[in-house]
MARBA-3410 file (N, C-alpha, C, O; in Angstrom, 1 decimal):
181
65.2,-7.7,-112.8,64.0,-7.3,-112.2,63.1,-8.5,-112.0,62.3,-8.6,-111.0 ~ 63.1,-9.5,-112.9,62.2,-10.6,-112.8,62.6,-11.5,-111.6,61.7,-12.0,-110.9 ~ 63.9,-11.7,-111.4,64.4,-12.4,-110.2,63.9,-11.8,-108.9,63.5,-12.4,-108.0 ~ 64.0,-10.5,-108.9,63.6,-9.7,-107.7,62.1,-9.9,-107.4,61.6,-10.1,-106.3 ~ 61.2,-9.9,-108.5,59.8,-10.1,-108.4,59.5,-11.5,-107.9,58.6,-11.7,-107.1
60.2,-12.5,-108.5,60.0,-13.9,-108.1,60.4,-14.1,-106.6,59.7,-14.8,-105.8 ~ 61.4,-13.4,-106.2,61.9,-13.5,-104.8,60.8,-12.9,-103.9,60.6,-13.5,-102.8 ~ 60.3,-11.7,-104.2,59.2,-11.1,-103.4,58.0,-12.0,-103.3,57.4,-12.1,-102.3 ~ 57.6,-12.6,-104.5,56.4,-13.5,-104.5,56.7,-14.7,-103.6,55.8,-15.1,-102.8 ~ 57.8,-15.3,-103.7,58.2,-16.4,-102.8,58.2,-16.0,-101.4,57.7,-16.8,-100.5
58.8,-14.9,-101.1,58.8,-14.4,-99.7,57.4,-14.2,-99.1,57.1,-14.5,-98.0 ~ 56.5,-13.6,-99.9,55.1,-13.3,-99.5,54.4,-14.7,-99.3,53.7,-14.8,-98.3 ~ 54.6,-15.6,-100.2,54.0,-16.9,-100.0,54.5,-17.6,-98.7,53.7,-18.2,-98.0 ~ 55.8,-17.6,-98.5,56.3,-18.2,-97.2,55.8,-17.5,-96.0,55.5,-18.2,-95.0 ~ 55.7,-16.2,-96.0,55.2,-15.4,-94.9,53.7,-15.8,-94.6,53.3,-16.0,-93.5
53.0,-15.9,-95.7,51.5,-16.3,-95.6,51.4,-17.7,-95.0,50.6,-17.9,-94.1 ~ 52.2,-18.6,-95.5,52.2,-20.0,-94.9,52.5,-20.0,-93.4,51.9,-20.7,-92.7 ~ 53.5,-19.2,-93.1,54.0,-19.2,-91.7,52.8,-18.6,-90.8,52.6,-19.2,-89.7 ~ 52.2,-17.6,-91.2,51.0,-17.0,-90.5,49.9,-18.1,-90.4,49.4,-18.2,-89.3 ~ 49.6,-18.7,-91.5,48.5,-19.8,-91.5,48.9,-20.9,-90.5,48.0,-21.4,-89.8
50.1,-21.3,-90.5,50.6,-22.4,-89.7,50.4,-22.0,-88.2,50.0,-22.8,-87.4 ~ 50.7,-20.8,-87.9,50.6,-20.2,-86.6,49.2,-20.2,-86.1,48.9,-20.6,-85.0 ~ 48.3,-19.9,-87.0,46.8,-19.9,-86.7,46.3,-21.3,-86.4,45.6,-21.5,-85.4 ~ 46.7,-22.2,-87.3,46.3,-23.6,-87.1,46.9,-24.2,-85.8,46.1,-24.9,-85.1 ~ 48.1,-23.9,-85.5,48.7,-24.4,-84.2,47.9,-23.8,-83.0,47.6,-24.5,-82.1
47.5,-22.5,-83.1,46.8,-21.9,-82.0,45.4,-22.5,-81.8,45.0,-22.8,-80.7 ~ 44.8,-22.8,-82.9,43.4,-23.4,-82.9,43.5,-24.8,-82.2,42.7,-25.2,-81.4 ~ 44.5,-25.6,-82.6,44.7,-26.9,-82.1,45.1,-26.8,-80.6,44.6,-27.6,-79.8 ~ 45.9,-25.9,-80.2,46.3,-25.7,-78.8,45.1,-25.4,-78.0,44.9,-26.0,-76.9 ~ 44.2,-24.5,-78.5,43.0,-24.1,-77.7,42.1,-25.3,-77.6,41.5,-25.6,-76.5
42.0,-26.1,-78.6,41.2,-27.3,-78.6,41.7,-28.3,-77.6,40.9,-28.8,-76.8 ~ 43.0,-28.5,-77.6,43.6,-29.5,-76.6,43.5,-29.0,-75.2,43.2,-29.7,-74.3 ~ 43.7,-27.7,-75.0,43.5,-27.1,-73.7,42.1,-27.3,-73.2,41.9,-27.6,-72.0 ~ 41.1,-27.2,-74.0,39.8,-27.4,-73.6,39.5,-28.8,-73.3,38.8,-29.2,-72.3 ~ 40.1,-29.7,-74.1,39.9,-31.1,-73.9,40.6,-31.6,-72.6,40.0,-32.5,-71.9
41.6,-31.0,-72.2,42.4,-31.4,-70.9,41.7,-30.8,-69.7,42.1,-31.2,-68.6 ~ 40.8,-29.9,-69.8,40.1,-29.3,-68.6,39.3,-30.4,-67.9,38.3,-30.9,-68.4 ~ 39.7,-30.7,-66.7,39.1,-31.8,-66.0,38.1,-31.3,-65.0,37.2,-32.0,-64.6 ~ 38.2,-30.1,-64.5,37.3,-29.5,-63.5,36.3,-28.6,-64.1,36.6,-27.7,-64.9 ~ 35.0,-28.9,-63.9,33.9,-28.0,-64.4,33.1,-27.6,-63.2,32.9,-28.4,-62.2
32.6,-26.3,-63.2,31.9,-25.8,-62.1,30.5,-25.4,-62.6,30.3,-24.8,-63.7 ~ 29.4,-25.8,-61.9,28.1,-25.6,-62.3,27.2,-25.0,-61.1,27.5,-25.2,-60.0 ~ 26.2,-24.2,-61.5,25.2,-23.8,-60.6,25.8,-22.8,-59.5,25.2,-22.9,-58.4 ~ 26.8,-22.1,-59.8,27.4,-21.2,-58.7,26.4,-20.1,-58.4,25.8,-19.4,-59.3 ~ 26.2,-19.8,-57.1,25.3,-18.7,-56.6,25.8,-18.2,-55.3,26.5,-18.8,-54.5
25.5,-16.9,-55.0,25.8,-16.2,-53.8,24.5,-15.9,-53.1,23.5,-15.5,-53.7 ~ 24.5,-16.1,-51.8,23.4,-15.8,-51.0,23.1,-14.3,-50.8,24.1,-13.6,-50.4 ~ 21.9,-13.8,-51.1,21.6,-12.4,-50.9,21.5,-12.2,-49.4,21.0,-13.0,-48.7 ~ 22.0,-11.0,-49.0,22.0,-10.7,-47.6,21.5,-9.3,-47.4,21.5,-8.5,-48.3 ~ 21.0,-8.9,-46.2,20.6,-7.5,-46.0,21.8,-6.6,-46.0,23.0,-7.0,-45.8
21.6,-5.3,-46.2,22.7,-4.3,-46.4,23.6,-4.2,-45.1,24.7,-3.8,-45.2 ~ 23.0,-4.6,-43.9,23.8,-4.5,-42.7,24.8,-5.6,-42.5,25.7,-5.6,-41.7 ~ 24.6,-6.7,-43.3,25.5,-7.8,-43.2,26.9,-7.6,-43.8,27.0,-7.0,-44.9 ~ 27.9,-8.1,-43.1,29.2,-8.0,-43.6,29.7,-9.3,-44.2,30.9,-9.5,-44.7 ~ 28.8,-10.4,-44.2,29.2,-11.7,-44.7,28.1,-12.3,-45.5,26.9,-11.9,-45.4
28.5,-13.1,-46.4,27.6,-13.9,-47.2,28.2,-15.3,-47.5,29.3,-15.6,-46.9 ~ 27.7,-16.1,-48.3,28.2,-17.4,-48.7,28.0,-17.7,-50.1,27.0,-17.2,-50.7 ~ 28.9,-18.5,-50.7,28.7,-18.9,-52.1,28.7,-20.4,-52.2,29.3,-21.1,-51.4 ~ 27.9,-20.9,-53.1,27.7,-22.3,-53.3,27.9,-22.7,-54.7,27.6,-21.9,-55.6 ~ 28.2,-24.0,-55.0,28.4,-24.4,-56.4,28.6,-25.9,-56.4,28.8,-26.5,-55.3
28.6,-26.5,-57.6,28.9,-27.9,-57.7,30.2,-28.0,-58.6,30.3,-27.4,-59.6 ~ 31.1,-28.8,-58.1,32.4,-29.1,-58.8,32.4,-30.5,-59.3,32.1,-31.4,-58.6 ~ 32.6,-30.6,-60.6,32.7,-31.9,-61.3,34.1,-32.2,-61.7,34.7,-31.4,-62.4 ~ 34.6,-33.3,-61.3,36.0,-33.7,-61.7,35.9,-34.8,-62.7,35.6,-36.0,-62.4 ~ 36.2,-34.4,-64.0,36.2,-35.4,-65.1,37.6,-36.1,-65.3,37.8,-36.8,-66.2
38.5,-35.8,-64.4,39.8,-36.4,-64.5,39.9,-37.7,-63.8,38.9,-38.2,-63.2 ~ 41.1,-38.3,-63.9,41.3,-39.7,-63.3,42.0,-39.6,-62.0,42.4,-40.7,-61.5 ~ 42.2,-38.4,-61.4,42.8,-38.4,-60.1,42.1,-37.3,-59.3,41.6,-36.3,-59.8 ~ 42.1,-37.5,-58.0,41.4,-36.6,-57.1,42.1,-35.2,-57.2,43.3,-35.1,-57.4 ~ 41.2,-34.2,-56.9,41.7,-32.8,-56.9,41.2,-32.2,-55.6,40.4,-32.8,-54.9
41.7,-31.0,-55.4,41.3,-30.3,-54.2,41.1,-28.8,-54.5,42.0,-28.2,-55.1 ~ 40.0,-28.3,-54.1,39.8,-26.8,-54.1,40.6,-26.2,-53.0,40.3,-26.5,-51.8 ~ 41.5,-25.4,-53.3,42.4,-24.8,-52.3,42.0,-23.4,-51.8,42.2,-23.1,-50.6 ~ 41.5,-22.6,-52.7,41.2,-21.2,-52.3,40.2,-20.6,-53.4,40.0,-21.2,-54.5 ~ 39.6,-19.5,-53.0,38.7,-18.8,-53.8,39.0,-17.3,-53.6,39.3,-16.8,-52.5
38.9,-16.6,-54.7,39.0,-15.1,-54.7,37.8,-14.5,-55.4,37.3,-15.1,-56.4 ~ 37.4,-13.3,-54.9,36.3,-12.6,-55.6,36.4,-11.1,-55.2,36.8,-10.8,-54.1 ~ 36.0,-10.3,-56.1,36.0,-8.8,-55.8,34.8,-8.5,-54.9,34.8,-7.3,-54.4 ~ 33.9,-9.4,-54.7,32.8,-9.1,-53.8,33.2,-9.0,-52.3,32.5,-8.2,-51.6 ~ 34.2,-9.7,-51.9,34.6,-9.7,-50.5,36.1,-9.6,-50.4,36.9,-10.0,-51.2
36.5,-9.0,-49.2,37.9,-8.9,-49.0,38.5,-10.3,-48.7,39.7,-10.6,-49.0 ~ 37.7,-11.2,-48.1,38.2,-12.5,-47.7,37.2,-13.6,-48.2,36.0,-13.4,-48.0 ~ 37.7,-14.6,-48.8,36.8,-15.8,-49.1,37.5,-17.0,-48.5,38.6,-17.3,-48.8 ~ 36.8,-17.7,-47.7,37.3,-18.9,-47.0,36.5,-20.1,-47.3,35.2,-20.0,-47.5 ~ 37.1,-21.2,-47.3,36.4,-22.5,-47.5,36.0,-23.0,-46.1,36.8,-23.0,-45.2
34.8,-23.4,-46.0,34.2,-23.8,-44.7,33.4,-25.1,-44.8,33.1,-25.5,-45.9 ~ 33.2,-25.8,-43.7,32.3,-26.9,-43.6,31.5,-26.8,-42.4,31.8,-26.0,-41.5 ~ 30.5,-27.7,-42.2,29.6,-27.6,-41.1,29.6,-29.0,-40.5,29.6,-30.0,-41.2 ~ 29.6,-29.1,-39.1,29.5,-30.4,-38.5,28.6,-30.3,-37.2,28.4,-29.2,-36.7 ~ 28.0,-31.4,-36.8,27.2,-31.4,-35.6,28.0,-32.0,-34.5,28.7,-33.0,-34.7
28.0,-31.3,-33.4,28.7,-31.8,-32.2,27.9,-31.5,-31.0,27.5,-30.3,-30.7 ~ 27.5,-32.5,-30.2,26.7,-32.3,-29.0,25.4,-31.6,-29.3,24.9,-30.7,-28.6 ~ 24.7,-31.9,-30.4,23.5,-31.4,-30.8,23.6,-29.9,-31.4,22.5,-29.3,-31.6 ~ 24.8,-29.5,-31.5,25.0,-28.1,-32.0,25.6,-28.2,-33.4,26.5,-29.0,-33.6 ~ 25.2,-27.3,-34.3,25.8,-27.3,-35.6,26.8,-26.2,-35.6,26.6,-25.1,-35.1
28.0,-26.5,-36.0,29.1,-25.5,-36.0,29.8,-25.4,-37.3,29.9,-26.4,-38.0 ~ 30.2,-24.3,-37.7,30.9,-24.0,-39.0,32.4,-23.8,-38.7,32.7,-23.2,-37.7 ~ 33.2,-24.4,-39.5,34.7,-24.2,-39.3,35.4,-24.1,-40.6,35.0,-24.7,-41.6 ~ 36.5,-23.4,-40.7,37.3,-23.3,-41.9,38.0,-24.6,-42.2,38.4,-25.3,-41.3 ~ 38.2,-24.9,-43.5,39.0,-26.0,-43.9,40.1,-25.6,-44.8,40.0,-24.5,-45.5
41.1,-26.4,-44.9,42.3,-26.0,-45.8,42.0,-26.3,-47.3,42.5,-25.6,-48.2 ~ 41.1,-27.3,-47.5,40.7,-27.6,-48.9,39.4,-28.3,-48.9,38.9,-28.8,-47.9 ~ 38.8,-28.4,-50.1,37.6,-29.2,-50.4,38.0,-30.3,-51.3,38.4,-30.0,-52.5 ~ 37.9,-31.6,-50.9,38.3,-32.7,-51.8,37.2,-32.9,-52.9,36.0,-32.7,-52.7 ~ 37.7,-33.3,-54.1,36.8,-33.6,-55.2,37.4,-34.9,-55.8,38.4,-35.0,-56.4
36.6,-36.0,-55.6,37.1,-37.3,-56.1,37.2,-37.4,-57.6,36.6,-36.7,-58.3 ~ 38.1,-38.3,-58.0,38.3,-38.5,-59.4,37.0,-39.1,-60.0,36.5,-40.0,-59.5 ~ 36.6,-38.5,-61.1,35.4,-38.9,-61.8,34.1,-38.6,-61.0,33.0,-39.1,-61.3 ~ 34.2,-37.8,-59.9,33.1,-37.5,-59.1,32.8,-36.1,-59.0,33.3,-35.3,-59.8 ~ 31.9,-35.7,-58.1,31.6,-34.3,-57.9,31.5,-34.0,-56.4,31.4,-34.9,-55.6
31.5,-32.7,-56.1,31.4,-32.2,-54.7,30.5,-31.0,-54.7,30.7,-30.1,-55.5 ~ 29.4,-31.1,-53.9,28.5,-30.0,-53.8,28.9,-29.1,-52.7,29.1,-29.6,-51.5 ~ 29.0,-27.8,-52.9,29.2,-26.8,-51.9,27.8,-26.2,-51.7,27.3,-25.5,-52.6 ~ 27.2,-26.5,-50.6,25.8,-26.2,-50.4,25.6,-25.8,-48.9,26.4,-26.1,-48.1 ~ 24.4,-25.2,-48.6,24.1,-24.9,-47.2,24.1,-26.1,-46.4,23.6,-27.2,-46.7
24.8,-26.0,-45.2,24.8,-27.1,-44.3,26.0,-28.1,-44.6,26.0,-29.2,-44.0 ~ 26.9,-27.7,-45.5,27.9,-28.6,-45.9,29.1,-27.7,-46.2,29.3,-26.6,-45.7 ~ 30.0,-28.2,-47.1,31.1,-27.4,-47.6,30.5,-26.1,-48.3,29.4,-26.2,-48.9 ~ 31.1,-25.0,-48.1,30.7,-23.7,-48.7,31.8,-22.7,-48.7,32.9,-23.0,-48.1 ~ 31.6,-21.6,-49.4,32.6,-20.5,-49.4,32.0,-19.4,-48.6,31.0,-18.8,-49.0
32.7,-19.0,-47.5,32.3,-17.8,-46.7,32.9,-16.6,-47.4,34.1,-16.6,-47.7 ~ 32.1,-15.6,-47.6,32.5,-14.3,-48.1,32.5,-13.3,-47.0,31.4,-13.0,-46.5 ~ 33.6,-12.9,-46.5,33.8,-12.1,-45.3,34.3,-10.7,-45.6,35.1,-10.5,-46.5 ~ 33.7,-9.7,-44.9,34.0,-8.3,-45.2,33.7,-7.9,-46.6,34.5,-7.6,-47.4 ~ 32.4,-8.0,-46.9,31.9,-7.7,-48.2,32.3,-6.3,-48.6,32.2,-5.3,-47.8
32.7,-6.2,-49.9,33.0,-4.8,-50.4,31.7,-4.1,-50.8,31.7,-2.9,-51.0 ~ 30.6,-4.8,-51.1,29.3,-4.3,-51.4,28.3,-5.3,-51.0,28.6,-6.5,-50.9 ~ 27.0,-4.9,-50.9,26.0,-5.8,-50.6,25.5,-6.5,-51.9,25.1,-5.8,-52.9 ~ 25.6,-7.8,-52.0,25.1,-8.5,-53.2,23.6,-8.4,-53.3,22.9,-8.7,-52.4 ~ 23.2,-8.0,-54.5,21.7,-7.8,-54.8,21.2,-8.9,-55.7,22.0,-9.3,-56.6
20.0,-9.3,-55.5,19.4,-10.3,-56.3,19.6,-10.1,-57.8,19.4,-9.0,-58.3 ~ 20.1,-11.1,-58.5,20.3,-11.1,-60.0,21.7,-10.6,-60.4,22.1,-10.9,-61.5 ~ 22.4,-10.0,-59.5,23.8,-9.6,-59.9,24.6,-10.8,-60.0,24.3,-11.9,-59.5 ~ 25.7,-10.7,-60.8,26.7,-11.8,-61.0,28.1,-11.3,-60.5,28.4,-10.2,-60.7 ~ 28.8,-12.2,-59.9,30.1,-12.0,-59.5,31.0,-13.1,-59.9,30.6,-14.3,-59.9
32.3,-12.8,-60.3,33.2,-13.8,-60.7,33.8,-14.4,-59.5,34.2,-13.7,-58.5 ~ 34.0,-15.7,-59.5,34.7,-16.4,-58.5,35.9,-17.1,-59.2,35.8,-17.7,-60.2 ~ 37.1,-16.9,-58.6,38.3,-17.5,-59.1,38.7,-18.6,-58.2,39.2,-18.3,-57.1 ~ 38.5,-19.8,-58.6,38.8,-21.0,-57.8,40.2,-21.5,-58.2,40.5,-21.7,-59.3 ~ 41.0,-21.9,-57.1,42.3,-22.4,-57.4,42.3,-23.9,-56.9,42.0,-24.2,-55.7
42.6,-24.8,-57.8,42.7,-26.2,-57.5,44.1,-26.7,-57.4,45.0,-26.2,-58.1 ~ 44.4,-27.8,-56.7,45.7,-28.3,-56.5,46.3,-28.8,-57.9,47.4,-28.5,-58.2 ~ 45.5,-29.5,-58.6,45.9,-30.1,-59.9,45.4,-29.3,-61.1,46.2,-29.1,-62.1 ~ 44.2,-28.9,-61.1,43.6,-28.2,-62.3,44.0,-26.8,-62.4,43.8,-26.2,-63.5 ~ 44.5,-26.2,-61.4,44.9,-24.8,-61.4,43.7,-23.9,-61.2,42.8,-24.2,-60.5
43.7,-22.8,-62.0,42.7,-21.8,-61.8,41.5,-22.0,-62.7,41.6,-22.3,-63.9 ~ 40.3,-22.0,-62.1,39.0,-22.2,-62.8,38.2,-21.0,-62.4,37.9,-20.7,-61.2 ~ 37.7,-20.2,-63.4,36.8,-19.1,-63.2,35.4,-19.4,-63.5,35.1,-20.2,-64.4 ~ 34.5,-18.9,-62.7,33.0,-19.1,-62.9,32.3,-17.8,-62.5,32.8,-17.0,-61.7 ~ 31.1,-17.7,-62.9,30.2,-16.6,-62.5,29.1,-17.1,-61.6,28.5,-18.1,-61.8
28.9,-16.4,-60.5,27.9,-16.7,-59.5,26.8,-15.7,-59.4,27.1,-14.5,-59.3 ~ 25.6,-16.1,-59.6,24.4,-15.2,-59.5,23.9,-15.1,-58.1,23.8,-16.1,-57.4 ~ 23.5,-13.9,-57.7,23.0,-13.7,-56.3,21.5,-14.1,-56.3,20.7,-13.7,-57.2 ~ 21.2,-15.0,-55.3,19.9,-15.6,-55.2,19.5,-15.5,-53.7,20.3,-15.4,-52.8 ~ 18.1,-15.6,-53.5,17.6,-15.8,-52.2,18.0,-17.2,-51.7,17.8,-18.2,-52.4
18.5,-17.3,-50.5,18.9,-18.6,-50.0,18.0,-19.1,-48.9,18.0,-20.3,-48.5 ~ 17.1,-18.3,-48.5,16.2,-18.7,-47.4,17.1,-18.8,-46.1,18.3,-18.6,-46.2 ~ 16.5,-19.1,-45.0,17.2,-19.3,-43.8,17.6,-20.7,-43.6,17.1,-21.6,-44.3 ~ 18.4,-21.0,-42.7,18.8,-22.4,-42.4,18.0,-22.8,-41.2,18.5,-23.4,-40.2 ~ 16.7,-22.6,-41.2,15.8,-23.0,-40.1,15.8,-24.5,-39.8,15.7,-24.9,-38.6
16.0,-25.3,-40.8,16.1,-26.7,-40.6,17.2,-27.1,-39.7,17.1,-27.9,-38.8 ~ 18.4,-26.4,-39.9,19.6,-26.7,-39.1,19.3,-26.1,-37.7,19.8,-26.7,-36.7 ~ 18.7,-24.9,-37.6,18.5,-24.3,-36.4,17.6,-25.0,-35.4,17.7,-24.9,-34.2 ~ 16.7,-25.9,-36.0,15.8,-26.7,-35.2,16.6,-27.7,-34.5,16.2,-28.2,-33.4 ~ 17.8,-28.1,-35.0,18.6,-29.1,-34.4,19.6,-28.5,-33.4,20.3,-29.3,-32.7
19.7,-27.2,-33.3,20.6,-26.6,-32.4,21.1,-25.3,-33.1,21.1,-25.2,-34.3 ~ 21.5,-24.4,-32.3,21.9,-23.1,-32.8,23.2,-23.2,-33.6,24.1,-24.0,-33.2 ~ 23.3,-22.4,-34.6,24.5,-22.4,-35.4,25.6,-21.6,-34.7,25.4,-20.5,-34.3 ~ 26.8,-22.2,-34.5,27.9,-21.5,-34.0,29.1,-21.6,-34.8,29.2,-22.6,-35.6 ~ 30.0,-20.7,-34.7,31.2,-20.7,-35.5,32.4,-21.1,-34.7,32.7,-20.5,-33.6
33.2,-22.0,-35.2,34.4,-22.5,-34.5,35.6,-21.5,-34.6,36.6,-21.7,-33.9 ~ 35.5,-20.6,-35.5,36.6,-19.7,-35.7,36.5,-18.3,-35.1,37.1,-17.4,-35.6 ~ 35.8,-18.3,-34.0,35.9,-17.1,-33.2,34.6,-16.2,-33.2,34.5,-15.4,-32.3 ~ 33.8,-16.3,-34.2,32.6,-15.5,-34.2,31.5,-16.0,-33.2,31.3,-17.2,-33.1 ~ 30.9,-15.1,-32.5,29.9,-15.6,-31.6,28.5,-15.4,-32.1,27.5,-15.6,-31.4
28.3,-15.0,-33.4,27.1,-14.8,-34.0,26.4,-16.1,-34.2,27.0,-17.0,-34.8 ~ 25.2,-16.3,-33.7,24.5,-17.6,-33.9,23.3,-17.5,-34.8,22.6,-18.5,-35.0 ~ 23.2,-16.4,-35.5,22.0,-16.2,-36.4,22.4,-16.1,-37.8,21.5,-15.8,-38.6 ~ 23.6,-16.4,-38.2,24.0,-16.3,-39.6,23.4,-17.4,-40.4,23.2,-18.5,-39.9 ~ 23.0,-17.1,-41.6,22.3,-18.1,-42.5,23.3,-18.7,-43.5,23.2,-18.4,-44.7
24.2,-19.5,-43.0,25.2,-20.0,-43.9,25.1,-21.5,-43.9,25.9,-22.2,-44.6
END
């Protein structure tokens, strides 16, 4: 009986050590995973739009703390059926918006997605974004993989400054020249 009791105590001790080692490994793994995270997203927001609008835009700042360039390849959100990466350029005194395959983020640098520059077009909205609401944006990077962030709906004002230099037009087929993106 004594051998059996010692055996059970030893088995209990070994099981406890195994569980504790597993917890310690998990804690270290999470710490290292956090330390290896090179892409950080700050200041994410979505432009508030009227209920009749089927499109909006999202903006944010991407910081690359890594030692090699990365690229934002795509974005997903439940707010819209389609999220596209876009940029804006001036041609013949006209500002035009066009889709891009990726947004570059230099090593050790940052990239602002902002009105009049790179941005995320939210097309075929599933609902009208209202001031103060938050929506998750799932960003996919070439090297960093998936990075999730929350974007708050804010007033963006109009792009009157850009419109003074010429009407905004879209290179990807839309003839709307009054969009505030």
